N, C-alpha and C positions, 0 to 999 in steps of 0.2 A: 401357434398361428397368430400373428399380429393383425391389427386392424388396418385395412387398406382403403384409401381413397381412390376411386376409379373415375377419372374424368371420362366423359362419354362422347363418342362421335357416331352419330347416325347418319348414314349416307343414303341418298336416293338420287338416282341418275348421275352419280359422280360428284355430287355437291353435299355439303354438310347442312343438315336441317334439324329442326326439332318440331315435334308434333304436340298437340295438347290432347291428352287422353287417347293417344293412338289415332287421331282423327286427321286423315290426309287432307281434309278440307280446312284444317286449322294448322297449316304448316307455315313455319318461318325459316327462311334461308339465312344462314349465318356465315358461311364461307364457301368459296369455290375451290379451294385447295385442301383436301382432307389430309394429305401428307404434311403440308406445312402446319396445319392445326395440330396434328399429332406431334410435330416437332416442337411446337410451342409448349405443349403439356410436358414433354420430356425435359425441356429446358427449365420449367418451373419446378422440377424435382419429382415428378410423378414416377412411380415404379410400374404401374399398371395402366392400361388403357381398356375401356369397355367399348367395343366397336359392333354396331349393328347395321346390318344390311336390310334396309327397310323394304326394298323391292322383293328380296327373297322372302322376307316375312309374310308378305301378302300373295306369295305364290307366282311372282313374275320371275323372269330370268335373273339370276343372282349376279351381283356386281363382284364377280370373282377377281377380276383384274384390279379394281380399286382397293379391295381388301388386301390382296397380296402386295400391292404397292405400299400400302400403309404398314403392313407387317415387316416387309423388307426395308423400308425406309427408316424404321425405328429400331431394328435389330441391334441388340446389345445395350439398348437404352430403356425401352419399354417392353414389358411383357403384355401381349395382346390377348384379351379374352373376347371371342368373337361369337355373335349369334345372329340369327335372321335366316330363316329358310333352311336350316340344317336338319333335314328329316330323313336322311338315309345314312347307312354305314359309309357309303362312298363319299358323300358330301362331307361328313365329319372327318374322315381320314385324309381327304384332300386338303382340308383347311388346316389340320394339324401339320401335314407334310409341308405346307407352305411356310410354316414357322409360327403359327399361333401357339400360344402356351396353353390355352384352354378354350374349349367351345362351350357354348350355352345352347341347350335344346329345350324347346317349350312344348309346342303343340304335339310333336312326335312322341315326347316323353309321356304325356298324359294319355295318349291313344295307344301306345305300344310298349308295354313294360319289357317285352322280350328285346326290343332294340336297345333299350337302356342297358339291360344285362349284357348284351353283346358288346356295346361301346365300353362299358366299364372293364370287361374282361380283356378287350383289345388294347385299351389305352390307359387304364388306371383311373382311380377315383379322383386324383388331383387334376386331371386334364378334362373331366367331364363335369359340367354343372347343369342344373335344371332351373329354368325360369318358371316361377309360379306367378302368373299375372292374375290379380285378385280383384274381382267386382262383387260387391255385396256378399263378401265371405265365400265366394266361389272361385276356384281356380279355373280360368278359361284359356282357350287357345284361339287358333284361326284368326290371328290378327286383331283380336279384341272386337270382332264385329258384333253389333247388337244382335241379341237373340241366340248367340252361341251358347249351348248348354255347358254347365260347368260342374265341378264337384266341390264339396266342402274342403276348404284348403288344408285344414288339419288332417283330414282323411287322406288327401292326395299326397301330402308331404310324408305321412306315415308309411303309405304303400311304397313310395319311391325310396324312402330310407331302407325299406325291406329288400329292395333290389340291389342296395349297395351304394346309393347316391349319398354323397357327404356334403355337397355344396349346393346352395340354392340362392337364385336371385329373385327376391320378392318385390313385385311392383304393385302398389296400390293404384289401380287404373284411375280411379277418380281424382287422385292427387298428381298424376303424371303430367309434367309440363306446366303445372298451375302455380308453382311457387307458393303454395299454401302451407308448407310444412309437411313432414312425413306422417304416415299413419302409425303412431307410436303404439296404439292398442293392438293392431294387427301384428306388427313386428314383435312386440313384447310377448304376445301369446305364443307365437312360434318359437321364439327364443326359449321361453319358459318350458316348452315340450322337451328341451334338451336333445333334439334329434336333428343333427345337421347344422352346419355353419350357415348363417343367414346374412346375405348382403342386401342392404336396404336400397330400394329405388322408388322414386316418385315423390315430388313435392319438395325436395331438399332446396332451401333458399338461402341458408346462411351457414357460417361456421358453427353457430350454436346448434343448428339442426344436425350437423355431422357429429358433434360431440354428444348429442342427445342419443342418437342411435347407437353410437359406440358404447355409451354408458349403459344402455339396455342390454348389451351383450352381443350386438351384431358383429359380424366379421368384417364388414366393410360397408361403404356407402358409394353409390353412383351418383355423380353430380353432372348435370348438363346445362340446362337453360340458364341457371343462376351464374354460371361461369361466363357464358356467352354474353350475358346482359350486364356483367360487371357487378353483380351483387356481392361478390367477394373475390378475393385473389386466390388462385390455387396454391401458390407458394405459402401464403399465409395460413391457408387451411391445413397444409401438411405440417407446418411448423406448430400450429395449435395442437394437432393430434400427438405430435412428438413431444411437445412441452408440457402437456397436461395429462399424465396417465390416468386411467380410470381408477 
């Protein structure tokens, strides 16, 4: 399995936004056309898109139409990895049936291991990933709200691997949207456990950051705000990954 760069689209109310540390009070709007944004990433050479429904993530009605429009609009060009509010068998199945290549579940995976087992049995480990959103060493869910209890991230990962999960999206909440660089200590510790493919999320601000998490042994990197604010060019990042093997 090669290293993948995942440009990210977070949608809320049909527009493309980014949050800082998951805080809806610290939201920036970057585009009003999510399908056009995805088209741009495909034109730059991306193979994958990381798509998050922020309304679904905080328990509001899911943006099913927007997600499906992006998936359909990029079919044959981008594989879509979709998360946000996918907490039932039916929600996951409908998202995959709509054309998503993979879904990411978070809160539900931490709360209900039996759901994870059912999803893996129904769809296969390549199409199901789990989000581990980490604050102070604890994996938390429920939209990252303050005060939400968590579990030590290494313990949570080990238990999920035991259910059959092979792919994890790991977000350092304190770094998310801050452009301060990834949490290499967190990521390195999870990679060193040798249990599951780790996709890095949170804080990536440069091509150097992408190469750093790749060289740690991560399976991929999710990039969002840095792209929208022109910190680096996606095509150049993809070229750098391709031209400089670890």
